[in-house]
C-alpha positions in Angstrom: 7.2 7.0 24.0 4.0 7.7 22.0 1.6 10.3 23.4 -2.0 9.6 24.2 -4.5 12.3 25.2 -7.4 11.1 27.3 -10.3 13.5 27.5 -13.0 12.5 30.1 -14.9 14.3 32.8 -14.7 11.3 35.1 -11.7 11.4 37.3 -12.1 7.6 38.0 -11.9 6.8 34.3 -8.9 9.1 33.8 -7.1 7.4 36.7 -8.1 3.9 35.4 -6.7 4.6 32.0 -3.6 6.3 33.2 -2.9 3.4 35.5 -3.7 0.8 32.7 -2.0 2.5 29.8 0.8 4.4 31.5 3.4 1.8 30.8 2.7 1.8 27.1 2.1 5.5 26.4 2.9 8.9 27.7 -0.5 9.8 29.2 -2.0 13.4 28.9 -5.2 14.0 30.8 -8.0 16.6 30.3 -11.4 17.0 31.7 -12.8 19.8 29.5 -12.6 21.1 25.9 -10.4 24.0 26.8 -7.9 21.8 28.6 -8.0 19.2 25.8 -7.3 21.7 23.1 -4.5 23.2 25.1 -2.8 19.9 25.6 -3.4 18.9 22.0 -1.7 22.0 20.6 1.2 21.7 23.0 1.9 17.9 22.4 0.3 17.0 19.1 -0.6 13.4 20.2 -1.3 11.0 17.3 -4.2 9.3 19.2 -6.9 10.7 21.4 -9.6 9.0 23.5 -12.6 11.3 23.9 -15.7 11.1 26.1 -18.6 13.0 24.5 -20.2 14.1 27.7 -18.0 16.9 28.8 -18.8 19.9 31.0 -20.9 21.9 30.9 -23.0 19.4 28.9 -22.1 16.2 30.6 -25.4 14.6 29.9 -25.2 15.5 26.1 -22.7 15.4 23.3 -22.3 19.0 22.2 -19.1 19.7 24.0 -17.5 16.3 23.0 -18.4 16.8 19.3 -17.1 20.3 19.5 -13.9 19.1 20.9 -13.6 16.5 18.1 -14.2 19.2 15.5 -11.5 21.4 17.0 -9.0 18.6 17.1 -9.6 17.5 13.5 -9.5 21.1 12.3 -6.0 21.4 13.7 -4.7 18.0 12.6 -7.1 16.0 10.4 -4.9 12.8 10.6 -5.4 12.5 14.4 -7.0 9.2 15.4 -9.8 10.1 17.8 -11.5 7.1 19.6 -14.8 8.0 21.1 -15.7 6.3 24.4 -19.4 6.1 24.8 -22.1 4.3 26.6 -24.6 2.0 24.8 -27.3 4.7 25.1 -25.1 7.1 23.3 -24.7 4.9 20.2 -26.2 7.5 17.8 -23.9 10.2 19.1 -20.9 7.9 18.6 -22.0 7.3 15.0 -22.3 11.1 14.5 -18.8 11.4 15.7 -17.6 8.8 13.2 -19.3 10.8 10.4 -17.5 13.9 11.6 -14.1 12.2 11.3 -13.6 10.1 14.5 -11.4 7.1 13.8 -13.4 4.6 15.9 -15.7 4.3 18.9 -15.7 1.9 21.9 -18.7 1.2 24.3 -18.2 1.5 28.0 -17.6 -0.1 30.4 -14.0 -0.2 29.5 -12.1 -3.4 29.1 -8.4 -2.5 29.1 -7.3 -5.5 27.1 -9.8 -4.7 24.3 -9.1 -1.0 24.4 -5.4 -1.7 24.1 -6.0 -3.7 20.9 -7.9 -0.7 19.4 -5.3 1.8 20.6 -2.4 -0.3 19.3 -4.1 -0.4 15.9 -4.7 3.4 15.9 -1.1 4.2 16.6 0.0 1.7 14.0 -2.3 3.3 11.3 -1.1 6.7 12.4 2.5 5.7 12.0 1.8 4.1 8.6 0.1 7.3 7.3 2.9 9.4 8.6 5.5 7.3 6.8 3.3 7.5 3.7 3.3 11.3 3.9 7.1 11.2 4.4 7.6 9.0 1.3 5.4 11.3 -0.8 7.3 14.4 0.2 10.6 12.6 -0.5 9.3 11.5 -3.9 8.4 15.1 -4.8 12.0 16.2 -3.8 13.7 13.6 -5.9 12.5 15.0 -9.3 10.0 12.1 -9.8 12.8 9.5 -9.4 10.6 6.9 -7.6 7.2 8.5 -8.6 4.5 5.9 -8.2 6.5 3.4 -6.3 5.8 2.9 -2.6 6.8 0.1 -0.2 8.2 -0.6 3.2 8.5 -4.4 3.1 12.0 -5.9 2.8 11.4 -7.1 -0.8 10.6 -3.6 -2.0 13.5 -2.0 0.0 15.7 -4.4 -2.0 14.0 -3.3 -5.2 14.7 0.4 -4.4 18.4 -0.4 -3.6 18.8 -2.1 -6.9 17.2 0.7 -8.9 19.7 3.1 -7.3 22.7 0.9 -8.2 21.7 0.2 -11.8 20.2 3.5 -12.9 23.4 5.3 -13.9 25.1 2.1 -15.3 24.4 1.3 -18.9 23.5 -2.4 -18.6 20.3 -4.2 -19.7 17.9 -4.9 -16.9 15.2 -7.7 -16.8 12.2 -7.1 -14.5 10.3 -10.2 -13.4 7.0 -10.4 -11.7 3.3 -11.2 -12.0 1.0 -9.0 -14.1 0.1 -5.8 -12.2 3.1 -5.7 -9.9 4.4 -2.4 -11.5 7.1 -3.6 -13.9 6.8 -0.6 -16.2 6.8 1.9 -13.2 10.1 0.3 -12.0 11.5 0.7 -15.5 10.5 4.4 -15.6 12.2 4.9 -12.2 15.4 3.4 -13.5 15.3 5.7 -16.5 14.5 8.8 -14.5 17.2 8.1 -11.9 20.0 7.8 -14.5 21.8 10.1 -17.0 19.2 9.1 -19.7 16.4 10.6 -17.7 16.3 13.7 -20.0 15.8 11.6 -23.1 12.9 9.5 -24.4 11.5 6.6 -22.4 9.6 4.4 -25.1 7.6 1.3 -24.2 6.3 -1.5 -26.4 4.4 -4.6 -25.5 5.9 -7.5 -27.4 2.8 -9.6 -26.9 0.3 -7.1 -28.1 1.6 -6.6 -31.6 1.3 -9.1 -34.5 4.4 -10.9 -35.3 4.6 -9.6 -38.9 4.5 -6.0 -37.6 6.6 -6.2 -34.5 9.9 -6.2 -36.4 9.0 -2.9 -38.2 7.8 -1.4 -34.9 11.1 -2.2 -33.3 13.6 -1.5 -36.0 11.7 0.7 -38.5 11.5 0.2 -42.3 12.6 1.8 -45.5 10.3 3.2 -48.2 9.0 0.3 -50.4 10.1 -2.3 -47.9 6.6 -3.9 -48.1 3.2 -3.0 -49.5 2.0 0.2 -47.9 5.5 1.4 -46.9 5.3 4.7 -48.6 8.1 6.4 -46.7 11.0 5.7 -44.2 9.8 5.2 -40.7 12.0 5.0 -37.6 11.5 2.1 -35.2 11.2 2.3 -31.5 14.8 1.4 -31.0 15.9 4.5 -32.9 13.2 6.7 -31.5 14.5 5.9 -28.0 18.1 6.8 -28.9 19.9 8.3 -26.1 17.1 7.1 -23.8 15.5 3.8 -22.8 13.4 1.3 -24.6 11.1 -0.8 -22.4 10.2 -4.2 -23.9 7.3 -5.4 -21.9 6.3 -9.1 -22.1 9.6 -9.9 -23.9 8.9 -13.6 -23.3 6.2 -13.3 -26.0 8.7 -12.1 -28.6 9.0 -14.4 -31.7 12.2 -16.5 -31.9 13.4 -15.0 -35.2 13.1 -11.5 -33.8 15.0 -12.5 -30.7 18.0 -13.1 -32.9 17.9 -9.5 -34.3 17.4 -8.1 -30.8 20.4 -10.1 -29.6 22.5 -8.6 -32.4 21.6 -5.1 -31.4 22.5 -5.8 -27.8 25.8 -7.3 -28.9 26.9 -4.8 -31.6 24.6 -1.7 -30.8 23.6 -1.6 -34.5 20.3 -2.2 -36.3 19.0 -2.5 -39.8 15.6 -1.3 -40.8 13.3 -3.6 -42.6 14.1 -3.4 -46.3 17.4 -1.8 -45.6 21.1 -2.9 -45.9 22.8 -0.2 -43.9 24.0 -0.8 -40.3 22.8 2.0 -38.1 24.5 2.7 -34.8 22.0 3.4 -32.0 22.7 4.2 -28.3 19.5 2.9 -26.5 19.3 1.2 -23.3 17.1 -1.9 -23.1 14.9 -2.7 -20.0 12.8 -5.8 -20.5 10.1 -7.4 -18.4 8.0 -10.6 -18.4 5.4 -12.3 -16.2 6.3 -15.8 -17.5 8.7 -18.3 -16.1 11.6 -17.4 -18.5 13.8 -20.4 -17.5 11.0 -22.8 -18.3 10.5 -21.0 -21.6 14.2 -21.5 -22.4 13.8 -25.3 -21.6 10.9 -25.5 -24.0 13.0 -23.8 -26.7 10.6 -20.8 -26.8 13.2 -18.2 -25.6 16.9 -18.1 -26.5 19.2 -18.8 -23.7 21.9 -16.4 -25.0 19.3 -13.6 -25.2 18.3 -14.3 -21.6 21.9 -13.8 -20.5 22.1 -10.5 -22.4 19.0 -8.9 -21.2 19.3 -10.4 -17.6 22.6 -8.9 -16.6 20.6 -7.4 -13.7 17.4 -9.0 -12.8 14.8 -7.4 -10.5 12.2 -9.6 -9.1 8.9 -7.8 -8.0 7.0 -9.5 -5.2 3.2 -10.1 -5.6 1.1 -7.8 -3.5 -0.2 -10.6 -1.4 3.4 -11.1 -0.1 3.9 -7.5 0.7 2.3 -7.3 4.1 1.6 -3.8 5.4 2.4 -2.4 1.9 -1.2 -3.3 1.1 -2.5 -0.8 3.5 0.1 1.8 2.6 -0.7 1.6 -1.1 -4.5 1.6 -0.4 -4.0 4.9 1.5 -1.8 6.3 -1.2 -4.5 5.6 -3.8 -7.3 6.9 -1.5 -5.6 10.2 -1.1 -4.9 10.5 -4.8 -8.4 9.6 -6.0 -10.3 11.5 -3.2 -8.5 14.6 -4.5 -8.9 13.9 -8.1 -12.7 13.2 -7.8 -13.2 15.9 -5.2 -14.7 13.6 -2.5 -14.1 13.8 1.2 -13.2 10.1 1.8 -10.6 10.0 4.6 -10.0 6.3 5.5 -11.1 2.7 5.7 -13.3 0.9 8.3 -11.5 -1.8 10.3 -13.6 -4.3 8.4 -12.5 -3.0 5.1 -8.9 -3.2 6.2 -9.4 -6.8 7.2 -10.8 -7.5 3.7 -7.8 -5.8 2.1 -5.4 -8.0 4.0 -7.4 -11.3 3.5 -7.9 -10.9 -0.2 -5.4 -12.8 -2.5 -4.9 -9.9 -5.1 -4.5 -11.9 -8.3 -4.3 -8.6 -10.2 -1.7 -7.2 -7.7 -1.1 -3.4 -7.4 -3.1 -2.6 -10.6 -6.2 -4.4 -9.1 -5.8 -2.7 -5.8 -5.6 0.7 -7.6 -8.8 -0.1 -9.5 -10.6 -1.2 -6.3 -9.7 2.0 -4.5 -10.8 4.1 -7.4 -14.1 2.2 -7.4 -14.5 2.8 -3.7 -14.0 6.5 -4.0 -16.7 6.7 -6.6 -19.1 4.5 -4.7 -18.6 5.6 -1.1 -21.5 7.4 0.4 -19.7 8.1 3.7 -16.2 9.4 4.7 -15.2 5.8 5.7 -14.7 3.2 2.9 -16.5 -0.1 3.7 -16.1 -3.6 2.1 -19.1 -3.1 -0.2 -17.6 0.2 -1.6 -14.5 -1.9 -2.6 -16.7 -4.5 -4.4 -15.8 -7.4 -2.1 -19.5 -8.0 -1.1 -22.9 -6.5 -1.8 -24.3 -4.0 0.7 -27.6 -5.9 0.8 -25.8 -9.2 1.6 -23.9 -7.4 4.4 -27.1 -6.0 5.9 -28.9 -9.4 5.7 -26.1 -11.6 6.9 -24.7 -9.2 9.4 -21.2 -10.5 8.7 -19.6 -7.0 9.3 -20.6 -3.8 11.0 -21.9 -1.0 8.9 -19.7 1.4 10.9 -16.2 1.0 12.3 -16.6 -0.3 15.8 -13.2 -1.6 16.8 -10.6 -4.0 15.3 -11.7 -6.9 17.4 -15.2 -6.7 16.1 -14.0 -7.6 12.6 -13.3 -11.3 13.7 -14.8 -11.7 17.2 -16.8 -15.0 17.4 -20.2 -15.2 19.0 -21.4 -17.5 21.7 -18.2 -17.3 23.7 -17.4 -16.1 27.2 -15.4 -12.9 27.5 -12.4 -14.9 28.5 -12.7 -17.3 25.6 -13.3 -14.5 23.1 -10.3 -12.5 24.4 -8.1 -15.6 24.0 -9.2 -16.1 20.4 -8.8 -12.4 19.6 -5.3 -12.4 21.1 -4.3 -15.7 19.3 -5.4 -14.4 15.9 -3.8 -11.0 16.4 -0.5 -12.6 17.2 -0.7 -14.9 14.1 -1.7 -11.9 11.8 1.0 -9.7 13.2 3.7 -12.3 12.7 2.5 -12.9 9.1 2.6 -9.2 8.4 6.1 -8.8 9.7 7.3 -12.1 8.3 8.2 -13.3 11.7 10.1 -10.2 12.9 9.8 -10.4 16.7 10.9 -6.9 17.4 8.6 -5.3 14.8 5.7 -7.5 16.0 6.2 -6.5 19.5 6.2 -2.9 18.6 3.0 -3.1 16.6 1.2 -4.7 19.5 2.8 -2.3 22.0 4.5 -5.0 24.2 8.1 -5.8 25.1 10.0 -8.6 23.4 9.9 -10.9 26.5 6.2 -10.3 26.8 5.7 -11.2 23.2 7.7 -14.4 23.6 5.5 -15.3 26.6 2.4 -14.7 24.5 3.8 -17.0 21.8 4.4 -19.7 24.4 1.0 -19.2 25.9 -0.7 -19.7 22.6 1.5 -22.5 21.4 2.7 -20.6 18.4 5.9 -21.4 16.5 8.7 -19.0 17.4 10.5 -17.9 14.2 14.2 -18.9 14.0 
């Protein structure tokens, strides 16, 4: 059971939270900074709720802010949720600037607080898995460097990479632009016996047709005007290693014939030459077009497709990868924060919602660029939607469509003009829908994310009239 440290000088609030949250978490209670730090060091909870008014300064915030600082010094990844009164709003904002994950205004509504806590534990688990993946990557000699993913589609990709890496067969990688096709090709190369040799990439759609043959197969001296010496092509240069043919669907038909011959016979002829040259080069190809439709149109040879597509790896678009969006966003945030020397530590709940709601036509490449932009533009430790370029800051301030500070997950989509009961029902309904979408209908995983049992989750589905996945 996950551990939750509750730091509050009020015995009634401590009892209320222990009673209301005790079934979901192992509760640790503290009423002072000294007691809180002692319990924190002993148990290392991932999430802490913190009242700023702690003795001896129960009417101020000095002790609460000191406690926050001590916790984050010991473990910066801890999710500290500040519980404050409305009159303590500025102190709560100061706590967020110091590194608090979120704040929640008293009086406490357990149902709303449970949503925030569930989200905090989920983010903490996601970040922990991210760190584990990064450590595993560094221990695998760069084998999967640059590839991260927890969704079922990416787990299937990882399994295929491991199977084909050491087997000398052509591989065809399919996927939209920006999904990471070249990164996967590099992973296959590094994982196999060819990893110590050259990995050579060439974009078949970026080189003019009259030059592509020479780029691939090389040319002899005098083969054409300007050919003043013999030049090796990319196929020879990658000898012993791997040649990555990006956008192979753009390769001219006549050149497809010569590539097919190489795949069949493992020999080439340079432009202007007559000698067959044996070359040991593995071919990995990629395309973002519908290759079967291209075959039907006569634009791509069917026999070449069968040769290069002995093993096909289909990369999913980012919009279909669920929680991988947040995982990758945090990977890029850590990378660019370190690269640019900026202390940016996370995303506001509103920014996270934008990341999930956006369609990502440019896929992982677009996400990487947006996070890089955010690190450059961010003025605070928390990335907001305007830092990512989703909206203008001025538009946000005028319309009030999202908070300037992170004030809880529910606030990102809580309608106005409703009673508390109505608002709670809508929040619960949307959270159920969003969780099912993220887990692709996995009931067990959805229940775990929301911190409820499977029977309770089924009851909630029935209550809200939601379709139960088969």
